[in-house]
All heavy atoms as an XYZ file, in Angstrom:
766
protein
N       0.854     -1.174      0.000
C       0.000      0.000      0.000
C       0.896      1.231      0.000
O       1.837      1.311      0.781
C      -0.918      0.005      1.226
C      -1.724      1.267      1.367
S      -2.802      1.287      2.802
C      -4.274      0.637      2.086
N       0.587      2.185     -0.846
C       1.345      3.429     -0.911
C       0.609      4.527     -0.140
O      -0.542      4.337      0.279
C       1.527      3.890     -2.363
O       0.239      4.175     -2.914
C       2.236      2.813     -3.196
N       1.261      5.671      0.000
C       0.618      6.793      0.687
C      -0.616      7.246     -0.093
O      -1.634      7.602      0.508
C       1.601      7.940      0.865
C       1.075      9.028      1.754
C       2.174      9.912      2.281
C       2.490     11.022      1.348
N       3.378     12.043      1.912
N      -0.540      7.194     -1.424
C      -1.694      7.567     -2.250
C      -2.872      6.627     -1.987
O      -4.028      7.073     -1.926
C      -1.313      7.554     -3.729
N      -2.602      5.334     -1.827
C      -3.657      4.365     -1.504
C      -4.265      4.674     -0.138
O      -5.478      4.574      0.049
C      -3.112      2.935     -1.498
C      -2.622      2.474     -2.858
O      -3.102      3.004     -3.878
O      -1.744      1.594     -2.897
N      -3.418      5.042      0.798
C      -3.887      5.390      2.141
C      -4.791      6.618      2.089
O      -5.856      6.643      2.707
C      -2.690      5.634      3.055
C      -2.960      5.875      4.521
C      -3.708      4.700      5.140
C      -1.661      6.109      5.259
N      -4.384      7.639      1.343
C      -5.195      8.848      1.178
C      -6.544      8.487      0.569
O      -7.585      8.975      1.004
C      -4.453      9.895      0.319
C      -5.377     11.025     -0.107
C      -3.256     10.437      1.070
N      -6.529      7.624     -0.422
C      -7.766      7.177     -1.089
C      -8.705      6.505     -0.090
O      -9.903      6.784     -0.054
C      -7.401      6.212     -2.212
C      -8.590      5.641     -2.938
C      -8.812      6.303     -4.270
O      -7.915      6.956     -4.776
O      -9.935      6.155     -4.775
N      -8.172      5.616      0.746
C      -9.012      4.922      1.717
C      -9.557      5.869      2.779
O     -10.693      5.720      3.204
C      -8.242      3.773      2.366
C      -8.098      2.594      1.438
C      -7.691      1.331      2.177
O      -7.439      1.337      3.371
N      -7.630      0.241      1.437
N      -8.749      6.845      3.194
C      -9.224      7.829      4.168
C     -10.353      8.650      3.555
O     -11.370      8.896      4.199
C      -8.068      8.737      4.650
C      -8.582      9.914      5.445
C      -7.082      7.935      5.473
N     -10.192      9.043      2.303
C     -11.224      9.823      1.622
C     -12.528      9.029      1.519
O     -13.616      9.571      1.725
C     -10.746     10.239      0.235
N     -12.422      7.742      1.214
C     -13.623      6.891      1.126
C     -14.274      6.720      2.494
O     -15.499      6.696      2.607
C     -13.259      5.524      0.545
C     -12.933      5.550     -0.928
C     -12.448      4.206     -1.439
O     -12.543      3.199     -0.701
O     -11.959      4.160     -2.578
N     -13.457      6.592      3.539
C     -13.993      6.392      4.885
C     -14.724      7.631      5.386
O     -15.752      7.523      6.059
C     -12.869      6.018      5.855
N     -14.206      8.808      5.049
C     -14.831     10.049      5.516
C     -16.111     10.344      4.746
O     -17.095     10.776      5.321
C     -13.840     11.226      5.419
C     -12.713     11.011      6.428
C     -14.534     12.547      5.680
C     -11.607     12.027      6.343
N     -16.088     10.109      3.457
C     -17.285     10.340      2.660
C     -17.110     11.455      1.652
O     -16.015     11.995      1.468
N     -18.201     11.829      1.005
C     -18.126     12.769     -0.111
C     -17.851     14.223      0.287
O     -17.560     15.044     -0.566
C     -19.505     12.660     -0.770
C     -20.404     12.207      0.327
C     -19.557     11.351      1.222
N     -17.914     14.574      1.556
C     -17.745     15.967      1.963
C     -16.310     16.449      2.003
O     -16.058     17.638      2.155
N     -15.331     15.538      1.861
C     -13.926     15.917      1.993
C     -13.177     15.524      0.721
O     -13.368     14.432      0.185
C     -13.293     15.207      3.216
C     -11.839     15.546      3.355
C     -14.047     15.573      4.477
N     -12.316     16.413      0.254
C     -11.558     16.142     -0.964
C     -10.332     15.291     -0.661
O      -9.885     15.198      0.484
C     -11.083     17.465     -1.613
O     -10.143     18.086     -0.735
C     -12.240     18.387     -1.900
N      -9.780     14.698     -1.719
C      -8.563     13.906     -1.555
C      -7.405     14.809     -1.142
O      -6.514     14.383     -0.414
C      -8.224     13.171     -2.853
C      -9.069     11.951     -3.084
C      -8.565     11.178     -4.263
C      -9.515     10.044     -4.574
N      -9.125      9.334     -5.784
N      -7.423     16.049     -1.593
C      -6.369     16.991     -1.213
C      -6.398     17.230      0.296
O      -5.356     17.252      0.952
C      -6.556     18.306     -1.959
C      -5.448     19.293     -1.740
C      -5.642     20.530     -2.598
C      -4.525     21.526     -2.360
N      -4.673     22.732     -3.144
N      -7.600     17.387      0.862
C      -7.734     17.555      2.311
C      -7.265     16.299      3.051
O      -6.578     16.386      4.070
C      -9.179     17.870      2.698
C      -9.618     19.245      2.227
O      -8.744     20.100      1.978
O     -10.843     19.451      2.109
N      -7.641     15.131      2.537
C      -7.226     13.875      3.161
C      -5.708     13.717      3.086
O      -5.085     13.227      4.029
C      -7.910     12.689      2.486
S      -9.655     12.580      2.877
N      -5.120     14.148      1.981
C      -3.675     14.090      1.835
C      -2.997     14.960      2.889
O      -1.976     14.568      3.471
C      -3.265     14.543      0.438
O      -1.869     14.546      0.309
N      -3.573     16.132      3.162
C      -3.014     17.013      4.189
C      -3.123     16.369      5.567
O      -2.208     16.496      6.389
C      -3.732     18.365      4.167
C      -3.366     19.202      2.950
S      -4.328     20.707      2.740
C      -4.236     21.470      4.329
N      -4.227     15.668      5.831
C      -4.409     14.984      7.113
C      -3.377     13.863      7.266
O      -2.731     13.744      8.313
C      -5.844     14.429      7.245
C      -5.963     13.488      8.424
C      -6.838     15.561      7.346
N      -3.211     13.042      6.228
C      -2.254     11.938      6.280
C      -0.835     12.490      6.452
O      -0.066     11.997      7.280
C      -2.367     11.048      5.021
C      -1.215     10.056      4.941
C      -3.697     10.313      5.010
N      -0.484     13.529      5.675
C       0.842     14.138      5.807
C       1.049     14.710      7.205
O       2.123     14.565      7.791
C       1.044     15.243      4.769
C       1.289     14.704      3.371
O       1.712     13.540      3.250
O       1.057     15.454      2.394
N       0.026     15.358      7.739
C       0.121     15.923      9.082
C       0.345     14.850     10.127
O       1.164     15.015     11.042
N      -0.371     13.736     10.008
C      -0.203     12.627     10.944
C       1.209     12.059     10.857
O       1.873     11.856     11.878
C      -1.238     11.529     10.661
C      -0.993     10.278     11.450
C      -1.303     10.221     12.790
C      -0.434      9.160     10.851
C      -1.064      9.071     13.536
C      -0.186      8.013     11.573
C      -0.507      7.971     12.922
N       1.668     11.800      9.637
C       3.002     11.215      9.475
C       4.090     12.163      9.966
O       5.060     11.720     10.593
C       3.231     10.843      8.006
C       2.338      9.724      7.471
C       2.564      9.524      5.987
C       2.546      8.431      8.231
N       3.933     13.450      9.728
C       4.906     14.425     10.224
C       4.907     14.487     11.748
O       5.959     14.615     12.368
C       4.652     15.813      9.631
C       5.073     15.894      8.186
O       5.969     15.179      7.741
N       4.434     16.756      7.429
N       3.727     14.381     12.357
C       3.636     14.377     13.819
C       4.360     13.155     14.396
O       5.061     13.252     15.407
C       2.187     14.402     14.271
N       4.213     12.008     13.741
C       4.900     10.788     14.178
C       6.407     10.981     14.056
O       7.165     10.672     14.984
C       4.427      9.558     13.367
C       5.308      8.344     13.639
C       2.976      9.236     13.684
N       6.862     11.514     12.922
C       8.299     11.729     12.714
C       8.877     12.670     13.766
O       9.940     12.398     14.337
C       8.553     12.328     11.332
C       8.358     11.380     10.184
C       8.632     12.124      8.890
C       7.903     11.517      7.728
N       8.031     12.336      6.508
N       8.196     13.782     14.010
C       8.688     14.759     14.982
C       8.738     14.170     16.396
O       9.694     14.397     17.134
C       7.815     16.012     14.972
C       7.955     16.910     13.741
C       6.905     18.018     13.765
C       9.346     17.503     13.675
N       7.711     13.417     16.761
C       7.680     12.819     18.089
C       8.822     11.815     18.254
O       9.510     11.804     19.277
C       6.337     12.148     18.340
N       9.039     10.964     17.252
C      10.119      9.981     17.339
C      11.481     10.666     17.334
O      12.391     10.250     18.055
C      10.021      8.975     16.188
C       8.835      8.014     16.252
C       8.770      7.174     14.986
C       8.892      7.138     17.479
N      11.626     11.730     16.544
C      12.899     12.454     16.491
C      13.230     13.092     17.833
O      14.405     13.247     18.177
C      12.853     13.514     15.398
N      12.197     13.460     18.601
C      12.450     14.057     19.918
C      12.473     13.003     21.030
O      12.534     13.351     22.206
C      11.406     15.129     20.222
O      10.124     14.563     20.349
N      12.406     11.710     20.660
C      12.526     10.634     21.635
C      11.232     10.233     22.311
O      11.259      9.452     23.258
N      10.102     10.734     21.850
C       8.811     10.393     22.454
C       8.284      9.075     21.897
O       8.572      8.710     20.762
C       7.776     11.477     22.155
C       8.065     12.813     22.786
C       7.003     13.832     22.422
O       5.803     13.540     22.654
O       7.374     14.880     21.901
N       7.479      8.381     22.697
C       6.755      7.191     22.241
C       5.372      7.619     21.776
O       4.804      8.567     22.292
C       6.607      6.177     23.365
C       7.935      5.622     23.816
O       8.918      5.656     23.090
N       7.968      5.117     25.021
N       4.816      6.874     20.822
C       3.479      7.164     20.319
C       2.653      5.899     20.482
O       3.018      4.848     19.945
C       3.515      7.563     18.836
C       4.385      8.791     18.669
C       2.119      7.818     18.312
C       4.835      9.014     17.270
N       1.571      5.994     21.214
C       0.701      4.839     21.434
C      -0.646      5.119     20.793
O      -1.309      6.095     21.117
C       0.512      4.590     22.920
C      -0.366      3.391     23.195
C      -0.601      3.162     24.673
O       0.228      3.596     25.482
O      -1.633      2.552     24.992
N      -1.045      4.247     19.864
C      -2.347      4.342     19.220
C      -3.109      3.089     19.614
O      -2.804      1.982     19.146
C      -2.215      4.453     17.687
C      -1.340      5.660     17.330
C      -3.588      4.561     17.040
C      -0.953      5.737     15.887
N      -4.073      3.246     20.496
C      -4.820      2.097     21.032
C      -5.482      1.312     19.907
O      -6.053      1.873     18.996
C      -5.870      2.571     22.015
C      -5.241      3.328     23.153
C      -5.858      2.942     24.468
N      -5.276      3.773     25.509
C      -4.510      3.290     26.459
N      -4.259      2.012     26.505
N      -4.001      4.085     27.373
N      -5.356     -0.006     19.981
C      -5.936     -0.882     18.967
C      -5.069     -1.014     17.731
O      -5.369     -1.776     16.825
N      -3.960     -0.258     17.664
C      -3.073     -0.321     16.498
C      -1.670     -0.735     16.911
O      -1.159     -1.737     16.444
C      -3.053      1.017     15.763
C      -2.268      0.983     14.491
C      -2.727      0.297     13.384
C      -1.049      1.627     14.401
C      -1.984      0.252     12.215
C      -0.302      1.592     13.243
C      -0.774      0.904     12.147
N      -1.038      0.067     17.777
C       0.303     -0.291     18.220
C       1.052      0.894     18.790
O       0.502      1.977     18.966
N       2.346      0.680     19.047
C       3.191      1.686     19.663
C       4.450      1.880     18.824
O       5.092      0.904     18.429
C       3.594      1.239     21.080
O       2.409      0.971     21.830
C       4.396      2.308     21.792
N       4.763      3.134     18.564
C       6.013      3.498     17.911
C       6.968      3.965     19.003
O       6.592      4.775     19.851
C       5.804      4.647     16.915
C       4.929      4.289     15.748
C       3.563      4.510     15.804
C       5.472      3.763     14.590
C       2.755      4.201     14.731
C       4.661      3.450     13.507
C       3.302      3.667     13.581
N       8.205      3.454     18.982
C       9.202      3.817     19.982
C      10.540      4.030     19.292
O      10.741      3.617     18.156
C       9.389      2.706     21.013
C       8.214      2.432     21.892
C       8.545      1.341     22.884
C       7.337      1.068     23.776
N       7.633      0.044     24.777
N      11.461      4.648     20.043
C      12.844      4.770     19.592
C      13.683      3.919     20.531
O      13.572      4.040     21.745
C      13.323      6.237     19.633
C      14.790      6.319     19.265
C      12.491      7.091     18.708
N      14.472      3.021     19.959
C      15.343      2.153     20.741
C      16.792      2.434     20.379
O      17.092      2.762     19.239
C      15.052      0.696     20.409
C      14.395      0.034     21.536
C      14.388     -1.454     21.500
N      13.174     -1.824     22.192
C      12.256     -2.623     21.726
N      12.420     -3.188     20.571
N      11.175     -2.878     22.415
N      17.669      2.285     21.344
C      19.104      2.450     21.092
C      19.706      1.085     20.788
O      19.515      0.138     21.553
C      19.815      3.012     22.315
C      19.545      4.404     22.550
C      20.512      5.498     22.365
N      21.743      5.563     21.693
C      21.939      6.353     20.629
N      20.949      7.008     20.094
N      23.117      6.457     20.104
N      20.400      0.995     19.683
C      21.167     -0.213     19.390
C      22.557     -0.020     19.964
O      23.152      1.034     19.808
C      21.266     -0.439     17.877
C      19.988     -0.926     17.290
C      20.285     -1.825     16.122
N      19.037     -2.315     15.578
C      18.800     -2.466     14.302
N      19.718     -2.148     13.413
N      17.647     -2.927     13.893
N      23.069     -1.042     20.609
C      24.390     -0.957     21.223
C      25.493     -1.016     20.166
O      25.278     -1.510     19.061
C      24.585     -2.113     22.191
C      23.776     -1.948     23.449
C      24.119     -3.025     24.436
N      22.985     -3.945     24.439
C      23.026     -5.207     24.771
N      24.153     -5.757     25.127
N      21.955     -5.949     24.751
N      26.663     -0.554     20.563
C      27.847     -0.698     19.717
C      28.137     -2.186     19.573
O      27.994     -2.950     20.533
C      29.050      0.002     20.374
O      28.717      1.378     20.559
C      30.287     -0.111     19.520
N      28.520     -2.594     18.363
C      28.810     -4.010     18.151
C      29.953     -4.161     17.156
O      30.279     -3.240     16.423
C      27.577     -4.758     17.660
C      27.069     -4.286     16.318
C      25.759     -4.984     15.934
N      25.249     -4.456     14.686
C      25.535     -4.942     13.488
N      26.343     -5.981     13.372
N      25.026     -4.396     12.400
N      30.505     -5.338     17.142
C      31.566     -5.644     16.193
C      30.959     -6.398     15.020
O      30.168     -7.325     15.198
C      32.660     -6.494     16.846
C      33.451     -5.753     17.912
S      34.239     -4.260     17.302
C      35.501     -4.935     16.244
N      31.323     -5.981     13.814
C      30.878     -6.643     12.591
C      32.120     -6.964     11.767
O      33.243     -6.655     12.172
C      29.926     -5.737     11.826
N      31.929     -7.560     10.616
C      33.061     -7.882      9.743
C      32.848     -7.246      8.375
O      31.746     -7.238      7.846
C      33.198     -9.388      9.566
C      33.557    -10.095     10.830
C      34.369    -11.344     10.511
N      34.828    -11.969     11.734
C      35.978    -11.674     12.315
N      36.768    -10.773     11.791
N      36.337    -12.283     13.425
N      33.920     -6.730      7.833
C      33.895     -6.235      6.458
C      33.785     -7.463      5.560
O      34.652     -8.342      5.597
C      35.187     -5.466      6.176
C      35.247     -4.909      4.767
O      34.650     -5.456      3.850
N      35.993     -3.836      4.605
N      32.730     -7.570      4.744
C      32.546     -8.791      3.949
C      33.650     -9.006      2.900
O      33.950    -10.134      2.546
C      31.188     -8.600      3.274
C      30.811     -7.193      3.486
C      31.650     -6.630      4.570
N      34.281     -7.945      2.450
C      35.313     -8.074      1.421
C      36.638     -8.563      2.015
O      37.266     -9.466      1.466
C      35.519     -6.736      0.722
C      36.495     -6.824     -0.439
C      36.529     -5.562     -1.235
N      35.249     -5.414     -1.916
C      34.855     -4.311     -2.512
N      35.619     -3.246     -2.517
N      33.681     -4.246     -3.110
N      37.041     -7.957      3.145
C      38.355     -8.282      3.715
C      38.284     -9.205      4.923
O      39.276     -9.825      5.285
C      39.076     -6.994      4.147
O      38.320     -6.371      5.186
C      39.256     -6.041      2.987
N      37.117     -9.269      5.573
C      36.981    -10.084      6.776
C      37.490     -9.390      8.025
O      37.481     -9.958      9.103
N      37.969     -8.141      7.887
C      38.469     -7.388      9.036
C      37.322     -6.994      9.955
O      36.239     -6.636      9.484
C      39.187     -6.110      8.583
C      40.458     -6.393      7.801
O      41.006     -7.502      7.959
O      40.890     -5.504      7.042
N      37.560     -7.015     11.272
C      36.517     -6.567     12.196
C      36.325     -5.044     12.097
O      37.292     -4.304     11.912
C      37.035     -6.962     13.568
C      38.446     -7.363     13.386
C      38.716     -7.548     11.945
N      35.055     -4.626     12.191
C      34.702     -3.214     12.108
C      33.735     -2.918     13.250
O      32.799     -3.682     13.491
C      34.008     -2.888     10.763
C      33.587     -1.438     10.701
C      34.889     -3.246      9.597
N      33.970     -1.816     13.960
C      33.068     -1.443     15.046
C      31.903     -0.640     14.472
O      32.106      0.364     13.791
C      33.793     -0.616     16.096
C      32.918     -0.307     17.288
C      33.673      0.422     18.374
O      34.722     -0.097     18.795
O      33.207      1.490     18.791
N      30.687     -1.097     14.740
C      29.480     -0.384     14.333
C      29.011      0.419     15.549
O      28.718     -0.161     16.593
C      28.372     -1.359     13.870
C      27.120     -0.609     13.480
C      28.869     -2.224     12.719
N      28.964      1.757     15.424
C      28.612      2.576     16.592
C      27.149      2.403     17.005
O      26.309      1.966     16.211
C      28.876      4.004     16.128
C      28.834      3.950     14.642
C      29.233      2.559     14.247
N      26.845      2.767     18.251
C      25.463      2.690     18.709
C      24.651      3.752     17.971
O      25.195      4.765     17.516
C      25.383      2.921     20.219
O      25.683      4.257     20.518
N      23.365      3.487     17.853
C      22.500      4.441     17.167
C      21.060      4.226     17.593
O      20.702      3.166     18.124
C      22.623      4.320     15.658
C      22.209      2.956     15.143
C      22.498      2.812     13.672
N      22.124      1.467     13.268
C      21.587      1.187     12.113
N      21.386      2.125     11.238
N      21.271     -0.050     11.806
N      20.240      5.234     17.335
C      18.813      5.155     17.642
C      18.076      4.648     16.410
O      18.379      5.064     15.287
C      18.287      6.527     18.044
N      17.134      3.734     16.626
C      16.323      3.209     15.518
C      14.855      3.223     15.913
O      14.509      2.955     17.060
C      16.742      1.768     15.132
C      18.126      1.733     14.515
C      16.659      0.837     16.293
N      13.967      3.545     14.959
C      12.541      3.493     15.263
C      12.052      2.041     15.226
O      12.507      1.249     14.406
C      11.898      4.311     14.138
C      12.869      4.228     13.006
C      14.227      4.071     13.629
N      11.156      1.692     16.142
C      10.562      0.354     16.165
C       9.045      0.490     16.314
O       8.545      1.475     16.846
C      11.125     -0.527     17.307
C      12.584     -0.824     17.089
C      10.901      0.100     18.645
N       8.335     -0.507     15.818
C       6.880     -0.540     15.937
C       6.492     -1.837     16.604
O       6.949     -2.915     16.211
C       6.212     -0.451     14.562
C       4.725     -0.633     14.607
C       3.911      0.354     15.122
C       4.144     -1.797     14.152
C       2.540      0.192     15.181
C       2.772     -1.973     14.201
C       1.969     -0.977     14.715
N       5.653     -1.760     17.636
C       5.143     -2.948     18.312
C       3.632     -2.954     18.113
O       2.916     -2.090     18.626
C       5.473     -2.901     19.805
C       4.996     -4.139     20.530
C       5.353     -4.078     21.994
C       4.780     -5.310     22.679
N       4.883     -5.214     24.118
N       3.118     -3.913     17.343
C       1.672     -3.952     17.108
C       0.894     -4.328     18.360
O       1.395     -5.059     19.217
C       1.506     -5.022     16.026
C       2.729     -5.864     16.122
C       3.825     -4.994     16.670
N      -0.339     -3.837     18.441
C      -1.207     -4.184     19.571
C      -1.692     -5.615     19.420
O      -1.613     -6.220     18.346
C      -2.401     -3.241     19.624
O      -3.277     -3.515     18.536
N      -2.209     -6.160     20.499
C      -2.755     -7.516     20.469
C      -3.891     -7.611     19.459
O      -4.002     -8.576     18.702
C      -3.259     -7.894     21.862
C      -3.762     -9.329     21.962
C      -4.451     -9.593     23.274
C      -3.475     -9.947     24.346
N      -4.132    -10.413     25.587
N      -4.733     -6.576     19.414
C      -5.861     -6.541     18.477
C      -5.361     -6.625     17.023
O      -5.890     -7.388     16.218
C      -6.670     -5.259     18.693
C      -7.809     -5.084     17.747
N      -8.964     -5.821     17.836
C      -7.961     -4.262     16.677
C      -9.785     -5.463     16.862
N      -9.196     -4.515     16.148
N      -4.337     -5.837     16.681
C      -3.790     -5.852     15.321
C      -3.144     -7.193     15.009
O      -3.335     -7.744     13.919
C      -2.789     -4.711     15.144
C      -2.132     -4.597     13.771
C      -3.177     -4.385     12.683
C      -1.123     -3.465     13.765
N      -2.386     -7.748     15.960
C      -1.762     -9.061     15.734
C      -2.814    -10.122     15.458
O      -2.652    -10.958     14.561
C      -0.919     -9.463     16.945
C       0.416     -8.789     16.998
C       1.354     -9.467     18.004
N       0.763     -9.655     19.308
C       0.898     -8.820     20.339
N       1.601     -7.728     20.207
N       0.346     -9.086     21.489
N      -3.923    -10.121     16.216
C      -4.981    -11.108     16.007
C      -5.646    -10.923     14.653
O      -5.976    -11.897     13.983
C      -6.028    -11.006     17.115
C      -5.495    -11.488     18.438
O      -4.530    -12.241     18.496
N      -6.109    -11.034     19.524
N      -5.845     -9.669     14.261
C      -6.486     -9.390     12.969
C      -5.610     -9.865     11.809
O      -6.088    -10.461     10.849
C      -6.765     -7.894     12.850
C      -7.744     -7.539     11.789
C      -8.382     -6.200     12.131
C      -9.532     -5.928     11.220
N     -10.811     -6.181     11.810
N      -4.298     -9.623     11.903
C      -3.374    -10.047     10.854
C      -3.259    -11.566     10.821
O      -3.155    -12.165      9.742
C      -1.986     -9.397     11.061
C      -0.949    -10.009     10.143
C      -2.081     -7.898     10.835
N      -3.322    -12.219     11.968
C      -3.211    -13.677     12.033
C      -4.370    -14.366     11.323
O      -4.229    -15.478     10.835
C      -3.140    -14.136     13.477
N      -5.514    -13.691     11.232
C      -6.681    -14.278     10.577
C      -6.692    -14.090      9.079
O      -7.528    -14.663      8.375
C      -7.967    -13.676     11.155
C      -8.289    -14.179     12.538
C      -9.674    -13.780     12.940
N      -9.783    -12.344     13.108
C      -9.855    -11.706     14.254
N      -9.835    -12.392     15.378
N      -9.948    -10.396     14.300
N      -5.762    -13.278      8.528
C      -5.725    -13.021      7.099
C      -5.215    -14.265      6.378
O      -4.211    -14.859      6.758
C      -4.795    -11.818      6.784
C      -4.611    -11.641      5.296
C      -5.356    -10.566      7.407
N      -5.919    -14.646      5.323
C      -5.532    -15.798      4.544
C      -4.362    -15.422      3.621
O      -4.372    -14.361      3.024
C      -6.703    -16.280      3.659
C      -7.859    -16.860      4.448
C      -7.499    -18.180      5.086
O      -6.775    -18.968      4.478
O      -7.960    -18.416      6.226
N      -3.338    -16.279      3.500
C      -2.230    -15.977      2.599
C      -2.692    -16.002      1.145
O      -3.605    -16.747      0.780
C      -1.218    -17.085      2.872
C      -1.961    -18.161      3.547
C      -3.163    -17.542      4.196
N      -2.048    -15.173      0.316
C      -2.374    -15.125     -1.106
C      -1.887    -16.408     -1.768
O      -0.903    -17.014     -1.327
C      -1.691    -13.949     -1.779
O      -1.971    -12.769     -1.097
N      -2.532    -16.828     -2.877
C      -2.035    -17.998     -3.593
C      -0.614    -17.745     -4.077
O      -0.281    -16.670     -4.538
C      -2.983    -18.142     -4.776
C      -4.194    -17.352     -4.413
C      -3.750    -16.295     -3.467
N       0.251    -18.730     -3.959
C       1.640    -18.593     -4.383
C       2.579    -18.160     -3.286
O       3.766    -18.014     -3.492
N       2.072    -17.919     -2.082
C       2.944    -17.514     -0.959
C       3.244    -18.693     -0.082
O       2.538    -19.585      0.104
C       2.292    -16.417     -0.125
C       2.337    -15.092     -0.811
C       1.844    -13.969      0.113
O       1.841    -14.131      1.347
O       1.454    -12.941     -0.425
């Protein structure tokens, strides 16, 4: 699903009174709010959907695949998403597509 598909579904859910341009602004506003909150280290909890958090990855040793030399990978912050129990149950009931 792309952002355009998401805008389309939001427009259909709201009904004929709102334009796709307005829905696009709402979707962009939501995504920007999520980005800003995560960038400032805040957690975002959406009940029935899940939680967005920022986690610190520790410094670790890796190997250069070409030379095999050890390389230190510095610690860094990464965004993570933890789905709610409701979302996990809903996804578990989805039938796989043919060929998967």
